[in-house]
C-alpha angles and dihedrals in degrees: 000000000000123000142199125251129205108196121200090009096161105175091338096091116169129213114241093025133096100242114215127185137154087237127069100237134154109287095015109133101186123030107205140139109244089214093060117086139240102036116222094258134096124248115276096017108129131061092187135025125186126196111181113185093338103106092073092058093054116099106243092235088068101043098092091045087049094052091048090052093048087050090053096053094043122091116237106288089011113155130238119196117194127184122185140153110275108250091244096050126101088241090063093072105021096087113069091214093061124112121190116322124219130251132205091285103046098094094047083083086071100048118083090213093069125073091230089069092070091064097072102002097213122179105300123264128171114229101227101174137005123188123175146165116189090218096049131013148335117224126184139178116204130180125216110244109211 
């Protein structure tokens, strides 16, 4: 039976989800560093993965490996929803733990239908939806192509 995963939940634990965070907090089901691979989950486990304001805390050198790992633990056509500050927003640089933030083109590198995909050729995702405001956030929904 497939499940749902809330990565980097912090204190925002969600009912019906496996809640994962690097910190041992109330409601966290799995304590794990998102930059350590593999994750403690089997292949094809999750139908839905959420990363809300986590992407910007990942060192850029780990991002392609992270996306590949998320692909591994997603079921075929499983969804991945990511929300992050837009790179041009004030929120992108206000937190001292932020690395670079995405823009409206960042996740095209993971979708085979875009030319940018051919640069790194990670595990394939399909970019289902992109919403952005340059003064606020980027939100995307991707599907695992298997």
